[in-house]
N, C-alpha and C positions, 0 to 999 in steps of 0.2 A: 552425417545427418544431424540436423539441428532440431532440438526439441524446444518448443516455445509455449508460453502461457500468456494469455491476454485477458485483462480485466482491470478492475478499479483498485485503487489503493488510497487509503486515508490514514495518515500517520501523524501523530503529535506527541510532544513530550509527556503529556498527562492525559488521563481519561477524560477530563473536562475539555481539554483541547481537541481530543478526538471527536467528542460530541459536537463541539462548535463547528469543526470542519465538515463533519457529516451533515449538519444542518444547513450549512452554506451550499453544499452540493445538492441536497434535497430541494432547496428553494429553486434550483434551476429547472426542476420538473421531476415527475416520478421516475422517468427513465434514467435520471442521473443519481437517484438515491442509491447508496451502496447496498449491495445485495449480501445480506448476512449468509455466511457459509460459502459465498462465491468470491467475494472480493477480500483483499487483505486490509484489515481494519484494526488499528490499535496503536499502542505505544511502540517505539522501536523494538523493544524486547518481544512484544507480542507478534509484531509483523515478522520478525526473524523466525520465531517459532512456527508461524503459518507458512512461510516460504521455504524453510529448510527441507520439508519432505519432498517438495517439487525439485529442489536442487539435487537431493539424494536419488531421485528418479531419473536424473539426467537433463532436466530443464536447464538450459544455459542462456536463454534469451527471454526476458520478461518485457512485454509491452504494457505499460501501466498508464491508466487514465488517473492522474493524481488529482484528488479532490481539493477544492478551495482556491483554485486559480482565480485571481492573480497572486494570491498568497502562496508563497513558495515553501511553506512549512514542511509539507510532505516530501517534496523534491529534495530539500536541504537535508532532512533526516535520512532519507534513502541514501544520499551521497555520503553523508558524514558518519552514519552509524550502521545502517542495515546492510548495505552492499559490502563494506569492508568485513563485517562479521561473517557474511555468507561466503566470502572469498578466502577466508582464513583456513 
C-alpha cells in the first residue's frame, strides 16, 4: 500500500524569497495562495521539518504543486536539498 500526500509547496533559500514566491502564487488567484498549515512553505530546512512527520508516518509519495512556475526555485531546492535530506 502506498501512502500519498497532495498539496502545495513553496520553497526558497531565504524567508524573503519564500514571501516573493508565495506572492507570485497568490497573484494567480485566491485558490492558488498557499494555505498556511496545509501546504509546505519555507526555506529548505523548514520544509524538511514540515515533511518529515509525514515520512515518519509512511508517506512515500508526495504530489506537490510547486509555487512560482515558471521559476524553478522550489523544484530545484526540493531536488537538491529537501528530498536528499528526507531520504537519508
